[in-house]
C-alpha positions, 0 to 999 in steps of 0.5 A, a space after each residue: 537183897 532178893 529182888 521179888 515182884 508183887 502185883 497190886 491193883 490200881 487202887 493199891 498203886 495209886 495209894 502207894 504212890 500218894 504215901 510215897 510223895 507224901 513221905 518222901 521215902 520210895 516205894 521200895 521202901 514202903 513196900 519193906 516196911 509193909 512187909 515187916 510190920 506183917 512179918 512182926 504182927 504175924 510172928 508175934 509171940 503169943 502168950 503161953 497156954 495156962 492149962 495143959 493140953 496133953 495132960 492125962 486127966 483131959 485126954 478124951 474128955 474135951 466135950 465134957 470139959 466145953 460142955 459147960 462153957 459159959 455156963 453158971 455151972 462152970 462160974 
């Protein structure tokens, strides 16, 4: 493991103390779990786009293609 430091405000520290007491887990363990969750959320695989943004027929037409977005004409 690598040591790192973070600063918590007083409310975060109090809540962390409470969570640690209730769960029986160390504060360090709870912090690591929280970091794991953030990493998982941020690096989640996003669905692939259905359209190819670099398709030649779309290059230079972004404004035209978006003009009717949401209008009845595009339905």
